[in-house]
C-alpha positions in Angstrom: 131.1 -315.3 -60.6 131.3 -311.6 -60.0 132.6 -309.1 -62.5 133.9 -305.6 -61.6 135.4 -302.7 -63.4 138.4 -301.4 -61.4 139.3 -297.9 -62.9 142.5 -297.6 -60.9 143.9 -301.0 -61.9 146.8 -299.8 -64.2 149.7 -302.3 -63.8 150.8 -305.7 -62.8 151.3 -304.6 -59.2 147.7 -303.5 -59.1 146.6 -306.9 -60.3 148.7 -308.6 -57.6 147.3 -306.4 -54.9 143.8 -307.1 -56.0 144.4 -310.9 -56.2 146.1 -310.8 -52.7 143.2 -308.8 -51.2 140.7 -311.4 -52.5 142.8 -314.4 -51.4 143.0 -313.0 -47.9 139.2 -313.5 -47.5 138.9 -316.6 -49.7 142.0 -318.6 -50.4 140.1 -320.8 -52.8 138.9 -317.8 -55.0 139.7 -317.7 -58.7 140.6 -314.2 -59.7 141.2 -313.2 -63.4 142.2 -309.6 -64.2 142.4 -307.9 -67.6 144.5 -304.8 -67.6 143.4 -303.7 -71.0 139.7 -303.5 -70.0 140.4 -303.1 -66.3 137.9 -305.9 -65.6 138.3 -308.3 -62.8 136.3 -311.6 -62.7 136.1 -313.4 -59.3 134.8 -316.8 -58.7 134.3 -317.3 -55.0 132.1 -318.5 -52.2 132.1 -315.2 -50.4 129.4 -312.5 -50.9 129.6 -309.5 -53.2 129.7 -307.3 -50.1 132.7 -309.0 -48.8 134.5 -308.7 -52.1 133.8 -305.0 -52.4 135.0 -304.5 -48.9 138.3 -306.4 -49.6 138.9 -304.4 -52.8 138.1 -301.1 -51.1 140.3 -301.9 -48.2 143.1 -302.6 -50.7 142.6 -299.1 -52.2 140.5 -300.0 -55.2 137.0 -298.8 -55.8 135.2 -301.5 -57.8 132.3 -300.6 -60.1 129.7 -303.1 -61.0 
């Protein structure tokens, strides 16, 4: 499981965009997002590099 802080995640639309970005690269991924802490937890078979690329491509800069 990977955990990222996403400073720009500020609304439900952001959460949906992040989930969709991850699901595009791994349809089986489990994505949990907490708007209060801006923490996203991702359980997936893809690499951390691929996750970071997907999030960055979606407009979100993840912090480890």
